[in-house]
KOLLO-762540 format. One record per atom (N, C-alpha, C, O, CB): residue in one letter; x, y, z; atom name. Coordinates in nm, 3 decimals. Glycine has a CB too. Layout:
REC  type        X        Y        Z  atom
REC     A        X        Y        Z    CA
...
This chain:
REC  type        X        Y        Z  atom
REC     M   14.606   17.401   -8.630     N
REC     M   14.664   17.324   -8.739    CA
REC     M   14.712   17.241   -8.596     C
REC     M   14.767   17.287   -8.497     O
REC     M   14.789   17.403   -8.872    CB
REC     I   14.662   17.081   -8.628     N
REC     I   14.613   17.005   -8.511    CA
REC     I   14.811   16.977   -8.518     C
REC     I   14.905   17.026   -8.581     O
REC     I   14.454   16.843   -8.536    CB
REC     S   14.793   16.868   -8.411     N
REC     S   15.006   16.864   -8.434    CA
REC     S   14.991   16.724   -8.282     C
REC     S   14.935   16.719   -8.173     O
REC     S   15.158   17.125   -8.354    CB
REC     I   15.071   16.639   -8.357     N
REC     I   15.131   16.470   -8.291    CA
REC     I   15.230   16.492   -8.203     C
REC     I   15.333   16.558   -8.220     O
REC     I   15.207   16.355   -8.407    CB
REC     K   15.178   16.403   -8.061     N
REC     K   15.257   16.440   -7.987    CA
REC     K   15.290   16.332   -7.888     C
REC     K   15.195   16.259   -7.859     O
REC     K   15.216   16.550   -7.943    CB
REC     P   15.414   16.305   -7.825     N
REC     P   15.391   16.164   -7.707    CA
REC     P   15.340   16.225   -7.654     C
REC     P   15.339   16.348   -7.645     O
REC     P   15.490   16.078   -7.619    CB
REC     M   15.252   16.096   -7.577     N
REC     M   15.141   16.127   -7.448    CA
REC     M   15.235   16.074   -7.320     C
REC     M   15.309   15.980   -7.292     O
REC     M   14.963   16.019   -7.462    CB
REC     T   15.179   16.205   -7.256     N
REC     T   15.248   16.239   -7.135    CA
REC     T   15.190   16.263   -6.993     C
REC     T   15.096   16.342   -6.983     O
REC     T   15.308   16.343   -7.165    CB
REC     R   15.235   16.204   -6.887     N
REC     R   15.122   16.243   -6.775    CA
REC     R   15.032   16.361   -6.729     C
REC     R   14.922   16.355   -6.674     O
REC     R   15.174   16.231   -6.678    CB
REC     Q   15.098   16.460   -6.761     N
REC     Q   14.995   16.589   -6.798    CA
REC     Q   14.858   16.590   -6.908     C
REC     Q   14.758   16.662   -6.908     O
REC     Q   15.095   16.700   -6.862    CB
REC     H   14.902   16.466   -7.009     N
REC     H   14.796   16.462   -7.097    CA
REC     H   14.668   16.360   -7.021     C
REC     H   14.553   16.397   -7.047     O
REC     H   14.860   16.402   -7.249    CB
REC     C   14.683   16.235   -6.928     N
REC     C   14.627   16.151   -6.872    CA
REC     C   14.534   16.218   -6.824     C
REC     C   14.454   16.127   -6.849     O
REC     C   14.692   16.082   -6.798    CB
REC     P   14.453   16.315   -6.765     N
REC     P   14.314   16.360   -6.758    CA
REC     P   14.208   16.337   -6.870     C
REC     P   14.108   16.264   -6.863     O
REC     P   14.322   16.492   -6.741    CB
REC     A   14.260   16.432   -7.002     N
REC     A   14.214   16.479   -7.080    CA
REC     A   14.189   16.325   -7.145     C
REC     A   14.077   16.290   -7.181     O
REC     A   14.289   16.595   -7.137    CB
REC     V   14.298   16.244   -7.154     N
REC     V   14.275   16.110   -7.246    CA
REC     V   14.216   16.040   -7.172     C
REC     V   14.175   15.943   -7.236     O
REC     V   14.389   16.030   -7.303    CB
REC     I   14.178   16.032   -7.036     N
REC     I   14.086   15.930   -7.028    CA
REC     I   13.935   15.976   -6.994     C
REC     I   13.832   15.917   -6.960     O
REC     I   14.138   15.837   -6.928    CB
REC     E   13.972   16.109   -7.020     N
REC     E   13.851   16.153   -7.032    CA
REC     E   13.728   16.108   -7.211     C
REC     E   13.610   16.077   -7.227     O
REC     E   13.898   16.320   -7.006    CB
REC     M   13.830   16.127   -7.292     N
REC     M   13.788   16.127   -7.412    CA
REC     M   13.776   15.924   -7.409     C
REC     M   13.686   15.863   -7.468     O
REC     M   13.912   16.228   -7.532    CB
REC     M   13.863   15.872   -7.347     N
REC     M   13.878   15.717   -7.328    CA
REC     M   13.681   15.721   -7.305     C
REC     M   13.602   15.676   -7.387     O
REC     M   14.014   15.652   -7.153    CB
REC     R   13.648   15.781   -7.183     N
REC     R   13.546   15.735   -7.158    CA
REC     R   13.442   15.761   -7.266     C
REC     R   13.353   15.681   -7.294     O
REC     R   13.518   15.775   -7.040    CB
REC     E   13.458   15.875   -7.324     N
REC     E   13.355   15.872   -7.480    CA
REC     E   13.362   15.791   -7.550     C
REC     E   13.265   15.721   -7.578     O
REC     E   13.365   15.962   -7.579    CB
REC     F   13.529   15.769   -7.623     N
REC     F   13.521   15.581   -7.767    CA
REC     F   13.458   15.559   -7.670     C
REC     F   13.340   15.589   -7.689     O
REC     F   13.673   15.430   -7.834    CB
REC     Y   13.479   15.516   -7.561     N
REC     Y   13.505   15.309   -7.493    CA
REC     Y   13.306   15.327   -7.467     C
REC     Y   13.253   15.222   -7.430     O
REC     Y   13.667   15.264   -7.231    CB
REC     S   13.227   15.431   -7.483     N
REC     S   13.142   15.457   -7.494    CA
REC     S   13.017   15.437   -7.558     C
REC     S   12.906   15.399   -7.521     O
REC     S   13.173   15.506   -7.494    CB
REC     S   13.100   15.499   -7.729     N
REC     S   13.048   15.444   -7.859    CA
REC     S   12.981   15.337   -7.915     C
REC     S   12.952   15.260   -7.824     O
REC     S   13.119   15.437   -7.913    CB
REC     P   12.952   15.306   -7.996     N
REC     P   12.933   15.140   -8.092    CA
REC     P   13.069   15.110   -8.138     C
REC     P   13.088   15.000   -8.190     O
REC     P   12.822   15.142   -8.256    CB
REC     A   13.191   15.216   -8.121     N
REC     A   13.291   15.159   -8.166    CA
REC     A   13.382   15.067   -8.103     C
REC     A   13.470   14.990   -8.143     O
REC     A   13.344   15.236   -8.203    CB
REC     V   13.334   15.097   -7.996     N
REC     V   13.438   14.987   -7.890    CA
REC     V   13.272   14.916   -7.804     C
REC     V   13.159   14.965   -7.790     O
REC     V   13.599   15.118   -7.727    CB
REC     F   13.332   14.785   -7.763     N
REC     F   13.271   14.705   -7.718    CA
REC     F   13.276   14.641   -7.601     C
REC     F   13.198   14.557   -7.556     O
REC     F   13.272   14.650   -7.782    CB
REC     T   13.442   14.718   -7.523     N
REC     T   13.467   14.704   -7.369    CA
REC     T   13.540   14.814   -7.355     C
REC     T   13.569   14.872   -7.459     O
REC     T   13.542   14.575   -7.312    CB
REC     G   13.587   14.872   -7.227     N
REC     G   13.623   14.970   -7.118    CA
REC     G   13.573   15.002   -6.983     C
REC     G   13.454   15.008   -6.953     O
REC     G   13.615   15.068   -7.165    CB
REC     S   13.689   15.025   -6.893     N
REC     S   13.633   15.054   -6.781    CA
REC     S   13.702   15.145   -6.720     C
REC     S   13.776   15.206   -6.797     O
REC     S   13.613   14.956   -6.710    CB
REC     E   13.708   15.183   -6.593     N
REC     E   13.821   15.301   -6.548    CA
REC     E   13.952   15.229   -6.512     C
REC     E   14.061   15.286   -6.518     O
REC     E   13.770   15.396   -6.405    CB
REC     E   13.936   15.106   -6.476     N
REC     E   14.005   15.021   -6.462    CA
REC     E   14.141   15.035   -6.639     C
REC     E   14.236   15.099   -6.686     O
REC     E   13.884   14.883   -6.431    CB
REC     I   14.061   14.937   -6.662     N
REC     I   14.113   14.953   -6.795    CA
REC     I   14.260   15.124   -6.874     C
REC     I   14.377   15.142   -6.908     O
REC     I   13.936   14.960   -6.866    CB
REC     F   14.106   15.208   -6.857     N
REC     F   14.180   15.302   -6.884    CA
REC     F   14.293   15.356   -6.824     C
REC     F   14.388   15.413   -6.878     O
REC     F   14.120   15.371   -6.892    CB
REC     R   14.271   15.329   -6.694     N
REC     R   14.387   15.376   -6.621    CA
REC     R   14.508   15.293   -6.636     C
REC     R   14.610   15.358   -6.616     O
REC     R   14.357   15.386   -6.483    CB
REC     N   14.526   15.172   -6.664     N
REC     N   14.582   15.043   -6.722    CA
REC     N   14.688   15.159   -6.867     C
REC     N   14.792   15.224   -6.865     O
REC     N   14.408   14.896   -6.793    CB
REC     D   14.590   15.129   -6.963     N
REC     D   14.605   15.198   -7.049    CA
REC     D   14.711   15.276   -7.060     C
REC     D   14.830   15.249   -7.076     O
REC     D   14.521   15.246   -7.055    CB
REC     V   14.649   15.384   -7.049     N
REC     V   14.699   15.498   -7.006    CA
REC     V   14.913   15.517   -6.957     C
REC     V   15.016   15.548   -7.017     O
REC     V   14.583   15.512   -6.870    CB
REC     E   14.872   15.474   -6.816     N
REC     E   14.970   15.409   -6.730    CA
REC     E   15.120   15.367   -6.836     C
REC     E   15.234   15.413   -6.835     O
REC     E   14.883   15.260   -6.657    CB
REC     E   15.053   15.256   -6.923     N
REC     E   15.153   15.187   -7.002    CA
REC     E   15.196   15.286   -7.113     C
REC     E   15.305   15.278   -7.171     O
REC     E   15.095   15.049   -7.062    CB
REC     C   15.104   15.379   -7.137     N
REC     C   15.163   15.451   -7.263    CA
REC     C   15.282   15.535   -7.200     C
REC     C   15.388   15.540   -7.263     O
REC     C   15.043   15.555   -7.348    CB
REC     I   15.268   15.614   -7.057     N
REC     I   15.350   15.691   -7.015    CA
REC     I   15.443   15.596   -6.954     C
REC     I   15.515   15.660   -6.877     O
REC     I   15.296   15.794   -6.937    CB
REC     S   15.479   15.458   -6.953     N
REC     S   15.556   15.482   -6.850    CA
REC     S   15.715   15.363   -6.961     C
REC     S   15.790   15.271   -6.930     O
REC     S   15.460   15.416   -6.657    CB
REC     G   15.696   15.423   -7.057     N
REC     G   15.831   15.357   -7.132    CA
REC     G   15.854   15.248   -7.196     C
REC     G   15.954   15.217   -7.260     O
REC     G   15.919   15.338   -7.064    CB
REC     S   15.752   15.187   -7.176     N
REC     S   15.623   15.019   -7.194    CA
REC     S   15.684   14.980   -7.418     C
REC     S   15.693   15.041   -7.525     O
REC     S   15.301   15.120   -7.171    CB
REC     P   15.705   14.836   -7.356     N
REC     P   15.772   14.768   -7.515    CA
REC     P   15.714   14.742   -7.554     C
REC     P   15.763   14.685   -7.652     O
REC     P   15.850   14.673   -7.551    CB
REC     Y   15.602   14.735   -7.559     N
REC     Y   15.422   14.760   -7.608    CA
REC     Y   15.359   14.831   -7.666     C
REC     Y   15.331   14.819   -7.785     O
REC     Y   15.342   14.779   -7.541    CB
REC     L   15.316   14.945   -7.568     N
REC     L   15.212   15.052   -7.597    CA
REC     L   15.312   15.135   -7.621     C
REC     L   15.421   15.146   -7.566     O
REC     L   15.101   15.099   -7.488    CB
REC     E   15.229   15.235   -7.770     N
REC     E   15.260   15.385   -7.735    CA
REC     E   15.158   15.487   -7.722     C
REC     E   15.070   15.454   -7.802     O
REC     E   15.341   15.439   -7.830    CB
REC     G   15.137   15.550   -7.686     N
REC     G   15.064   15.646   -7.628    CA
REC     G   15.021   15.803   -7.730     C
REC     G   15.124   15.827   -7.793     O
REC     G   15.156   15.674   -7.498    CB
REC     Y   14.959   15.864   -7.750     N
REC     Y   15.010   15.968   -7.863    CA
REC     Y   14.867   16.068   -7.837     C
REC     Y   14.756   16.017   -7.843     O
REC     Y   15.034   15.886   -8.057    CB
REC     V   14.889   16.240   -7.804     N
REC     V   14.799   16.279   -7.819    CA
REC     V   14.804   16.441   -7.943     C
REC     V   14.903   16.513   -7.962     O
REC     V   14.758   16.279   -7.675    CB
REC     F   14.669   16.455   -8.004     N
REC     F   14.649   16.571   -8.105    CA
REC     F   14.591   16.632   -8.011     C
REC     F   14.497   16.627   -7.933     O
REC     F   14.569   16.558   -8.245    CB
REC     T   14.711   16.716   -8.057     N
REC     T   14.689   16.898   -7.989    CA
REC     T   14.674   17.039   -8.098     C
REC     T   14.729   17.054   -8.207     O
REC     T   14.855   16.945   -7.889    CB
REC     E   14.616   17.097   -8.054     N
REC     E   14.567   17.235   -8.091    CA
REC     E   14.620   17.337   -7.964     C
REC     E   14.583   17.350   -7.847     O
REC     E   14.387   17.233   -8.109    CB
REC     G   14.702   17.387   -8.028     N
REC     G   14.798   17.461   -7.905    CA
REC     G   14.787   17.410   -7.815     C
REC     G   14.831   17.295   -7.825     O
REC     G   14.782   17.589   -7.859    CB
REC     D   14.746   17.435   -7.712     N
REC     D   14.775   17.374   -7.562    CA
REC     D   14.645   17.300   -7.587     C
REC     D   14.657   17.222   -7.492     O
REC     D   14.788   17.490   -7.403    CB
REC     A   14.558   17.274   -7.629     N
REC     A   14.417   17.153   -7.585    CA
REC     A   14.475   17.034   -7.713     C
REC     A   14.529   17.023   -7.823     O
REC     A   14.184   17.239   -7.630    CB
REC     V   14.420   16.967   -7.608     N
REC     V   14.427   16.807   -7.619    CA
REC     V   14.299   16.792   -7.691     C
REC     V   14.202   16.852   -7.644     O
REC     V   14.434   16.712   -7.465    CB
REC     V   14.278   16.700   -7.834     N
REC     V   14.157   16.734   -7.934    CA
REC     V   14.166   16.555   -7.951     C
REC     V   14.071   16.497   -8.003     O
REC     V   14.191   16.868   -8.106    CB
REC     G   14.254   16.499   -7.916     N
REC     G   14.213   16.354   -7.939    CA
REC     G   14.331   16.263   -7.887     C
REC     G   14.399   16.316   -7.800     O
REC     G   14.181   16.324   -8.101    CB
REC     Y   14.370   16.125   -7.928     N
REC     Y   14.460   15.996   -7.896    CA
REC     Y   14.444   15.920   -7.947     C
REC     Y   14.339   15.861   -7.968     O
REC     Y   14.468   15.941   -7.799    CB
REC     A   14.551   15.899   -7.982     N
REC     A   14.566   15.753   -8.003    CA
REC     A   14.649   15.625   -7.951     C
REC     A   14.749   15.659   -7.888     O
REC     A   14.590   15.754   -8.103    CB
REC     M   14.636   15.519   -7.959     N
REC     M   14.739   15.451   -7.894    CA
REC     M   14.789   15.317   -7.994     C
REC     M   14.703   15.249   -8.050     O
REC     M   14.680   15.406   -7.744    CB
REC     I   14.945   15.283   -8.010     N
REC     I   14.952   15.152   -8.080    CA
REC     I   15.021   15.015   -7.959     C
REC     I   15.055   15.061   -7.851     O
REC     I   15.068   15.185   -8.232    CB
REC     A   15.036   14.883   -7.973     N
REC     A   15.054   14.780   -7.999    CA
REC     A   15.148   14.802   -8.062     C
REC     A   15.146   14.890   -8.148     O
REC     A   14.971   14.717   -8.039    CB
REC     K   15.260   14.726   -8.037     N
REC     K   15.395   14.606   -8.160    CA
REC     K   15.377   14.507   -8.102     C
REC     K   15.336   14.466   -7.993     O
REC     K   15.592   14.625   -8.171    CB
REC     S   15.436   14.457   -8.245     N
REC     S   15.427   14.270   -8.223    CA
REC     S   15.470   14.271   -8.339     C
REC     S   15.499   14.370   -8.406     O
REC     S   15.273   14.163   -8.195    CB
REC     F   15.482   14.055   -8.396     N
REC     F   15.548   14.095   -8.472    CA
REC     F   15.418   13.976   -8.514     C
REC     F   15.344   13.915   -8.437     O
REC     F   15.717   14.110   -8.476    CB
REC     S   15.426   13.968   -8.695     N
REC     S   15.292   13.882   -8.702    CA
REC     S   15.364   13.776   -8.807     C
REC     S   15.420   13.795   -8.915     O
REC     S   15.129   13.975   -8.766    CB
REC     T   15.339   13.660   -8.730     N
REC     T   15.379   13.581   -8.812    CA
REC     T   15.348   13.491   -8.938     C
REC     T   15.400   13.391   -8.987     O
REC     T   15.404   13.540   -8.754    CB
REC     E   15.218   13.584   -8.974     N
REC     E   15.104   13.524   -9.120    CA
REC     E   15.218   13.624   -9.170     C
REC     E   15.302   13.547   -9.217     O
REC     E   14.874   13.567   -9.150    CB
REC     F   15.261   13.741   -9.183     N
REC     F   15.277   13.841   -9.273    CA
REC     F   15.456   13.867   -9.250     C
REC     F   15.502   13.967   -9.304     O
REC     F   15.162   13.980   -9.235    CB
REC     G   15.535   13.793   -9.184     N
REC     G   15.678   13.780   -9.147    CA
REC     G   15.747   13.907   -9.140     C
REC     G   15.863   13.937   -9.169     O
REC     G   15.751   13.695   -9.241    CB
REC     K   15.639   13.984   -9.089     N
REC     K   15.758   14.136   -9.030    CA
REC     K   15.688   14.169   -8.912     C
REC     K   15.581   14.115   -8.885     O
REC     K   15.771   14.311   -9.145    CB
REC     P   15.773   14.307   -8.797     N
REC     P   15.664   14.355   -8.695    CA
REC     P   15.563   14.457   -8.751     C
REC     P   15.568   14.528   -8.851     O
REC     P   15.733   14.422   -8.571    CB
REC     C   15.447   14.438   -8.628     N
REC     C   15.259   14.447   -8.656    CA
REC     C   15.296   14.522   -8.583     C
REC     C   15.365   14.499   -8.484     O
REC     C   15.118   14.338   -8.626    CB
REC     I   15.248   14.648   -8.628     N
REC     I   15.248   14.780   -8.515    CA
REC     I   15.026   14.767   -8.572     C
REC     I   14.953   14.759   -8.670     O
REC     I   15.403   15.009   -8.591    CB
REC     W   15.021   14.776   -8.406     N
REC     W   14.817   14.760   -8.403    CA
REC     W   14.751   14.899   -8.351     C
REC     W   14.769   14.962   -8.247     O
REC     W   14.743   14.616   -8.258    CB
REC     I   14.666   14.923   -8.468     N
REC     I   14.649   15.114   -8.392    CA
REC     I   14.544   15.053   -8.305     C
REC     I   14.458   15.007   -8.379     O
REC     I   14.572   15.292   -8.519    CB
REC     E   14.515   15.034   -8.181     N
REC     E   14.408   15.034   -8.137    CA
REC     E   14.344   15.121   -8.065     C
REC     E   14.263   15.069   -7.988     O
REC     E   14.405   14.958   -8.096    CB
REC     D   14.352   15.235   -8.060     N
REC     D   14.246   15.354   -8.047    CA
REC     D   14.312   15.468   -8.132     C
REC     D   14.427   15.504   -8.159     O
REC     D   14.217   15.408   -7.876    CB
REC     I   14.229   15.494   -8.151     N
REC     I   14.274   15.659   -8.268    CA
REC     I   14.094   15.753   -8.253     C
REC     I   14.009   15.739   -8.341     O
REC     I   14.320   15.583   -8.539    CB
REC     Y   14.076   15.829   -8.143     N
REC     Y   14.003   15.930   -8.116    CA
REC     Y   14.022   16.085   -8.135     C
REC     Y   14.111   16.164   -8.102     O
REC     Y   13.986   15.910   -8.012    CB
REC     L   13.915   16.095   -8.194     N
REC     L   13.910   16.270   -8.225    CA
REC     L   13.765   16.327   -8.148     C
REC     L   13.656   16.271   -8.158     O
REC     L   13.896   16.309   -8.431    CB
REC     K   13.786   16.416   -8.093     N
REC     K   13.653   16.527   -8.045    CA
REC     K   13.578   16.529   -8.185     C
REC     K   13.642   16.519   -8.290     O
REC     K   13.711   16.719   -7.990    CB
REC     P   13.474   16.540   -8.186     N
REC     P   13.398   16.519   -8.243    CA
REC     P   13.399   16.730   -8.363     C
REC     P   13.350   16.737   -8.475     O
REC     P   13.268   16.447   -8.117    CB
REC     G   13.451   16.826   -8.307     N
REC     G   13.484   16.903   -8.387    CA
REC     G   13.607   16.918   -8.484     C
REC     G   13.638   17.003   -8.568     O
REC     G   13.473   16.978   -8.327    CB
REC     Y   13.676   16.779   -8.432     N
REC     Y   13.781   16.861   -8.501    CA
REC     Y   13.800   16.719   -8.598     C
REC     Y   13.919   16.708   -8.628     O
REC     Y   13.934   16.933   -8.391    CB
REC     R   13.725   16.621   -8.650     N
REC     R   13.734   16.509   -8.764    CA
REC     R   13.655   16.557   -8.895     C
REC     R   13.556   16.630   -8.899     O
REC     R   13.664   16.361   -8.709    CB
REC     G   13.744   16.480   -9.034     N
REC     G   13.743   16.526   -9.100    CA
REC     G   13.844   16.635   -9.137     C
REC     G   13.856   16.650   -9.259     O
REC     G   13.658   16.532   -9.090    CB
REC     F   13.893   16.686   -9.085     N
REC     F   14.041   16.771   -9.114    CA
REC     F   14.157   16.704   -9.183     C
REC     F   14.212   16.739   -9.287     O
REC     F   14.107   16.816   -8.977    CB
REC     G   14.185   16.589   -9.098     N
REC     G   14.279   16.523   -9.189    CA
REC     G   14.383   16.464   -9.076     C
REC     G   14.476   16.387   -9.101     O
REC     G   14.351   16.635   -9.309    CB
REC     A   14.354   16.505   -8.972     N
REC     A   14.416   16.466   -8.811    CA
REC     A   14.463   16.278   -8.855     C
REC     A   14.580   16.257   -8.887     O
REC     A   14.240   16.486   -8.638    CB
REC     G   14.377   16.174   -8.851     N
REC     G   14.355   16.051   -8.882    CA
REC     G   14.429   16.054   -9.018     C
REC     G   14.455   15.934   -9.027     O
REC     G   14.204   16.009   -8.878    CB
REC     T   14.475   16.105   -9.119     N
REC     T   14.581   16.085   -9.235    CA
REC     T   14.681   16.128   -9.158     C
REC     T   14.770   16.043   -9.156     O
REC     T   14.567   16.164   -9.379    CB
REC     A   14.704   16.215   -9.100     N
REC     A   14.859   16.218   -9.077    CA
REC     A   14.911   16.148   -8.970     C
REC     A   15.033   16.147   -8.953     O
REC     A   14.908   16.347   -9.058    CB
REC     F   14.807   16.066   -8.868     N
REC     F   14.877   16.004   -8.785    CA
REC     F   14.920   15.866   -8.814     C
REC     F   15.002   15.792   -8.760     O
REC     F   14.816   16.011   -8.680    CB
REC     F   14.819   15.849   -8.947     N
REC     F   14.885   15.692   -9.055    CA
REC     F   14.995   15.728   -9.061     C
REC     F   15.063   15.704   -8.961     O
REC     F   14.836   15.651   -9.229    CB
REC     G   15.048   15.784   -9.150     N
REC     G   15.189   15.848   -9.179    CA
REC     G   15.275   15.897   -9.138     C
REC     G   15.384   15.909   -9.194     O
REC     G   15.199   15.906   -9.227    CB
REC     F   15.232   15.957   -8.981     N
REC     F   15.342   15.968   -8.877    CA
REC     F   15.371   15.871   -8.890     C
REC     F   15.481   15.860   -8.943     O
REC     F   15.330   16.002   -8.747    CB
REC     I   15.286   15.719   -8.850     N
REC     I   15.357   15.592   -8.817    CA
REC     I   15.381   15.480   -8.888     C
REC     I   15.420   15.374   -8.839     O
REC     I   15.310   15.548   -8.731    CB
REC     E   15.352   15.505   -9.032     N
REC     E   15.399   15.448   -9.101    CA
REC     E   15.580   15.456   -9.134     C
REC     E   15.667   15.371   -9.156     O
REC     E   15.313   15.476   -9.183    CB
REC     E   15.575   15.619   -9.123     N
REC     E   15.728   15.710   -9.093    CA
REC     E   15.776   15.674   -8.995     C
REC     E   15.897   15.663   -9.010     O
REC     E   15.730   15.860   -9.072    CB
REC     K   15.742   15.649   -8.894     N
REC     K   15.837   15.569   -8.818    CA
REC     K   15.853   15.421   -8.778     C
REC     K   15.945   15.384   -8.705     O
REC     K   15.835   15.619   -8.722    CB
REC     Y   15.773   15.349   -8.823     N
REC     Y   15.781   15.204   -8.869    CA
REC     Y   15.755   15.234   -8.969     C
REC     Y   15.665   15.317   -8.984     O
REC     Y   15.706   15.093   -8.821    CB
REC     P   15.835   15.173   -9.098     N
REC     P   15.831   15.168   -9.253    CA
REC     P   15.804   15.069   -9.287     C
REC     P   15.722   15.045   -9.376     O
REC     P   15.932   15.195   -9.323    CB
REC     N   15.895   14.956   -9.198     N
REC     N   15.908   14.787   -9.244    CA
REC     N   15.784   14.748   -9.191     C
REC     N   15.733   14.646   -9.237     O
REC     N   16.046   14.683   -9.173    CB
REC     A   15.719   14.819   -9.094     N
REC     A   15.566   14.694   -9.041    CA
REC     A   15.444   14.729   -9.111     C
REC     A   15.408   14.825   -9.180     O
REC     A   15.504   14.704   -8.854    CB
REC     L   15.394   14.624   -9.073     N
REC     L   15.261   14.578   -9.131    CA
REC     L   15.138   14.653   -9.015     C
REC     L   15.126   14.587   -8.911     O
REC     L   15.257   14.380   -9.137    CB
REC     L   15.102   14.703   -9.018     N
REC     L   14.956   14.833   -9.003    CA
REC     L   14.846   14.724   -8.932     C
REC     L   14.842   14.617   -8.993     O
REC     L   14.869   14.914   -9.209    CB
REC     R   14.789   14.729   -8.858     N
REC     R   14.676   14.683   -8.845    CA
REC     R   14.549   14.757   -8.782     C
REC     R   14.560   14.879   -8.775     O
REC     R   14.703   14.585   -8.790    CB
REC     L   14.407   14.691   -8.726     N
REC     L   14.349   14.787   -8.693    CA
REC     L   14.237   14.729   -8.683     C
REC     L   14.223   14.652   -8.778     O
REC     L   14.361   14.892   -8.762    CB
REC     E   14.135   14.727   -8.603     N
REC     E   13.998   14.672   -8.595    CA
REC     E   13.885   14.816   -8.643     C
REC     E   13.907   14.932   -8.678     O
REC     E   13.972   14.607   -8.414    CB
REC     V   13.750   14.726   -8.621     N
REC     V   13.688   14.850   -8.655    CA
REC     V   13.559   14.749   -8.653     C
REC     V   13.577   14.628   -8.665     O
REC     V   13.741   14.950   -8.805    CB
REC     E   13.443   14.799   -8.640     N
REC     E   13.327   14.794   -8.704    CA
REC     E   13.251   14.789   -8.755     C
REC     E   13.220   14.908   -8.753     O
REC     E   13.302   14.801   -8.715    CB
REC     K   13.156   14.730   -8.828     N
REC     K   13.087   14.762   -8.980    CA
REC     K   12.996   14.838   -8.964     C
REC     K   12.933   14.874   -9.063     O
REC     K   13.028   14.651   -9.061    CB
REC     E   12.957   14.891   -8.821     N
REC     E   12.892   15.016   -8.825    CA
REC     E   12.975   15.151   -8.851     C
REC     E   12.917   15.255   -8.881     O
REC     E   12.827   15.025   -8.702    CB
REC     N   13.082   15.145   -8.842     N
REC     N   13.140   15.290   -8.804    CA
REC     N   13.179   15.297   -8.983     C
REC     N   13.285   15.265   -9.035     O
REC     N   13.306   15.298   -8.655    CB
REC     E   13.090   15.334   -9.031     N
REC     E   13.126   15.347   -9.188    CA
REC     E   13.219   15.451   -9.214     C
REC     E   13.316   15.434   -9.289     O
REC     E   13.002   15.378   -9.279    CB
REC     R   13.185   15.613   -9.126     N
REC     R   13.310   15.689   -9.132    CA
REC     R   13.445   15.663   -9.166     C
REC     R   13.507   15.696   -9.267     O
REC     R   13.325   15.727   -9.037    CB
REC     A   13.492   15.573   -9.030     N
REC     A   13.615   15.516   -9.004    CA
REC     A   13.651   15.437   -9.083     C
REC     A   13.774   15.425   -9.086     O
REC     A   13.627   15.465   -8.903    CB
REC     I   13.565   15.342   -9.188     N
REC     I   13.595   15.248   -9.265    CA
REC     I   13.674   15.318   -9.391     C
REC     I   13.780   15.285   -9.444     O
REC     I   13.468   15.170   -9.296    CB
REC     R   13.571   15.446   -9.425     N
REC     R   13.623   15.506   -9.539    CA
REC     R   13.751   15.578   -9.533     C
REC     R   13.824   15.593   -9.631     O
REC     R   13.534   15.588   -9.585    CB
REC     V   13.781   15.632   -9.389     N
REC     V   13.912   15.677   -9.376    CA
REC     V   14.007   15.606   -9.378     C
REC     V   14.109   15.628   -9.443     O
REC     V   13.931   15.731   -9.288    CB
REC     Y   13.980   15.493   -9.293     N
REC     Y   14.093   15.310   -9.345    CA
REC     Y   14.097   15.284   -9.481     C
REC     Y   14.211   15.253   -9.516     O
REC     Y   14.017   15.131   -9.289    CB
REC     R   14.009   15.285   -9.580     N
REC     R   14.043   15.258   -9.682    CA
REC     R   14.132   15.366   -9.771     C
REC     R   14.197   15.329   -9.869     O
REC     R   13.937   15.220   -9.727    CB
REC     K   14.129   15.516   -9.721     N
REC     K   14.158   15.550   -9.805    CA
REC     K   14.294   15.616   -9.779     C
REC     K   14.344   15.713   -9.836     O
REC     K   14.064   15.605   -9.851    CB
REC     N   14.351   15.529   -9.662     N
REC     N   14.465   15.531   -9.629    CA
REC     N   14.520   15.371   -9.623     C
REC     N   14.581   15.319   -9.530     O
REC     N   14.470   15.612   -9.506    CB
REC     G   14.477   15.307   -9.758     N
REC     G   14.528   15.191   -9.764    CA
REC     G   14.490   15.072   -9.728     C
REC     G   14.509   14.983   -9.810     O
REC     G   14.606   15.199   -9.725    CB
REC     F   14.444   15.047   -9.634     N
REC     F   14.378   14.975   -9.555    CA
REC     F   14.306   14.882   -9.603     C
REC     F   14.232   14.921   -9.693     O
REC     F   14.317   15.035   -9.491    CB
REC     E   14.297   14.767   -9.576     N
REC     E   14.201   14.615   -9.678    CA
REC     E   14.153   14.569   -9.571     C
REC     E   14.221   14.559   -9.469     O
REC     E   14.294   14.465   -9.776    CB
REC     M   13.970   14.518   -9.582     N
REC     M   13.957   14.416   -9.529    CA
REC     M   14.018   14.291   -9.535     C
REC     M   14.057   14.243   -9.642     O
REC     M   13.874   14.407   -9.541    CB
REC     L   14.031   14.222   -9.402     N
REC     L   14.088   14.064   -9.368    CA
REC     L   13.958   13.994   -9.439     C
REC     L   13.856   14.061   -9.451     O
REC     L   14.112   14.014   -9.168    CB
REC     P   13.963   13.875   -9.481     N
REC     P   13.891   13.819   -9.486    CA
REC     P   13.866   13.692   -9.357     C
REC     P   13.837   13.584   -9.408     O
REC     P   13.908   13.801   -9.604    CB
REC     Y   13.873   13.687   -9.216     N
REC     Y   13.842   13.645   -9.162    CA
REC     Y   13.801   13.696   -8.981     C
REC     Y   13.835   13.807   -8.939     O
REC     Y   13.908   13.572   -9.210    CB
REC     M   13.751   13.629   -8.923     N
REC     M   13.720   13.679   -8.775    CA
REC     M   13.828   13.667   -8.681     C
REC     M   13.907   13.573   -8.690     O
REC     M   13.606   13.603   -8.712    CB
REC     E   13.840   13.761   -8.584     N
REC     E   13.886   13.747   -8.435    CA
REC     E   13.874   13.700   -8.351     C
REC     E   13.768   13.743   -8.306     O
REC     E   13.886   13.797   -8.381    CB
REC     M   13.937   13.591   -8.250     N
REC     M   13.936   13.587   -8.160    CA
REC     M   13.956   13.595   -8.032     C
REC     M   14.079   13.601   -8.020     O
REC     M   13.931   13.568   -8.179    CB
REC     K   13.894   13.600   -7.902     N
REC     K   13.997   13.587   -7.796    CA
REC     K   13.925   13.495   -7.679     C
REC     K   13.818   13.433   -7.677     O
REC     K   14.048   13.745   -7.739    CB
REC     K   14.051   13.519   -7.564     N
REC     K   14.006   13.393   -7.470    CA
REC     K   14.013   13.509   -7.351     C
REC     K   13.987   13.480   -7.234     O
REC     K   14.129   13.224   -7.455    CB
């Protein structure tokens, strides 16, 4: 059975290795060793902005997730961005993603949950829709 736990320093090597896999996939357009180290350090440092979680089976780390916290003036409530959610291939399709969404909804019951997904990632889109996520009708931009 897969468990969800807060990320700790001992999980860092396993998480960074999974980030390398995730960020080299078509699901993500960016990534570097510096970004991976910064993200993980932020997750384990008690940051008010970023939280990290690991999915474990026994002592093995089989996935990870990161959430960023903000406030949505568009929706008038706290916003939880599911920045990363990754499971090793052999652990996909067994409900860990759904369990994570339930975990976050319970922890942040009044928050809007948001995430980004590449339109080619049809499997992820099915999971997200199954969990109540809807497409927004606009593009996101950055500088």
